[in-house]
C-alpha positions, 0 to 999 in steps of 0.5 A: 821510517822511509822519505826520500833520498836527500839531495846535496846541490853543493858538494865539491868532492867527499871520501878522499875524492875532489870533484875539483880535480883535472885528472878525476877518473871515473873510478874516483867519482864512483867511490865518492858517490857509493859513499854518498849513497852510504849518507842518503843522498841519491841526487847530488849537484858536484859543484866546481869553485872559483878558478881561471878559464883554462882551470874551470874548462880542464874541471868541467872537461873531466868531472863531465867525463867521470860522471859520463862514464861512471857507474853511479854518476847518470843515476846521480848526477843531472848536472853541476854546481858553478859557485863563482868566478862571479862573485865578491873578491874582498877580504872575508866574502871571497872565503878560500875561493882566489879573490884573484881569479873573480870577475864580472858576471859573464854569461857567455863563459858558462856558454863556452863551458857548458859547450865542453860538456854533457850534462848541464850546469844547473845552477850558478852562484854568483854576487849580484853587485860584481860588473853585470851581476842583474844583466846575468841573472837575467841571462841565466835565468832565461837559460833556464839555470838556477842562480844563487846569491853567495859571497856578496855584499848585496845591500837590500835594494840588490838582493831585490833586484836580484829576485826581480831578474830571477835569482832563487836562492842563497848560497850557505847563508850566514857564511861567505861574510867578513865579521863585520858587516853595517848593522842593519842593511847588509847581506844576510838580513837581505836575504832572510827578509826577501822571501823569493830566495831559499836559503841554503844552511850549513847544519854543522856546528862549525860554520855557525853554532847551533843557536845561530843556526836554530836564529836564521832558519827561524827567521826565514821559515822552514819552507824557506830554508834547506840543507848543503853540505859544501862538503870537499874531498875532507867529507867521510875521510878521517883527520888529514890533508886533502886536495882541493881545486888546487889548495891543500886543506886540512881536516881536524878531529873535530871535523874542521876543514881549513887551507893549509896554513891559514885559519879560514874554513875552506869546505866542511866535512859535513854528511848531509844525514849528519846536517839532519840528526843535528837540527833534530838533536839542536831542536830546530827542527822535527826529523820530518822537517829537517829530511823535507829541508834535505830533500823534496824541499830541493827537489822542488826548487830544481824540478823546472829547470829539469823539466826544461830539459827533459831530465828525470831522476830516478825514484829513490828512497831511504829507510831510517831507523828509530835513531834516524839511522839510515839503514837501506837506500835505493835509487833506480835499480841500485839498492844498499843495506846497512847496519 
C-alpha cells in the first residue's frame, strides 16, 4: 500500500527532544525528525505552548534556528503551531499549560514573535472567550494564519462567532476540558456541531477511550476529522522522565505522560502511525480513512496558508505492509527503508 506521507500539526517534541527547549540544537532537531520519519511523518508543525513573552521569544528563536540549520528541518517543517498563551486559565481548561502565563488574545504578540523567526507561525490555538478573542481570530486570518479553538469554555454562540471570524479547526477535541461541563451548551458539543471546524483527535486510547473517540468521530464525520499526536519528548522513547516546556513529565509503561507529581495528562507519547493503526484496530475507520485523517485532510487545510506564503512542500510517499507497518518513507530526495 502506497500513501502520502503523514502530517502532524501538533507536536511538542519527539524521541527525547523538547521543541520548547530554549537550548534546542540543530543536531537534536535532526534526531527528533529522523525518528518522526520512521513513524511516517514527513511534514510537521513543531508546537510551542503557553509561556511568558520572554520565554516564548527564547523558545521560538531556538526552534527556528534549529530547524533552519538542521538537515531535515527545511524539508519537514514549513512552519509552527503556537498553542497559547491565549487560552482559558480556569482549572480543567488550562491542562498542563501554566495558567499564570495566559493572557488576552493579542495579535501584536504573534507579530512580534514572527519578526524574530524565519519560518511562519502557521497555526494559532485560541480560546475565543478570552479578552479580544473574536477580533484576534479575524486578525490571524487576515494575516493568513490558521486558527484553532482549544482549551476553551466557548458556548455554541461563541463557537459560531469564532467560525464566522475565520476559525477553522478544533485543537485535540475532547481534551483540555474539565470533568464537569454544562449538559448541552458546552464547548465539546458546540464544536462537534460546527461544520466549519475540522476537529483534531489524539487517538492513543489514553486521552479518551476508544468508544468515546468512535462516538466523537461519528458525530463529527470522517470528512471533518483529523489526527494529531500532541507528542512530547516522551514519544518514541522509553519509560522515564523528560523535559517539556520547563516542566518534568513522566512516561509510564502504558505510554501515559503526566506532569511529575501531578495526575493530569501532559501531552502524549503517541506516534502518528500508531494512531492510524489504532483507528483501524478499534473498528473506527478503514485504513484508507485513517491515513486520510492523518495526511491529505491536513494537507488540504494547510494549503491556503502555505500558498499565500509561496511555500511548496516536498513530495512524499510511504509504503505500508499488509500489517500496516511502514516499510519505506520518502520525502524529497531523502529515502528510508524499514523492516
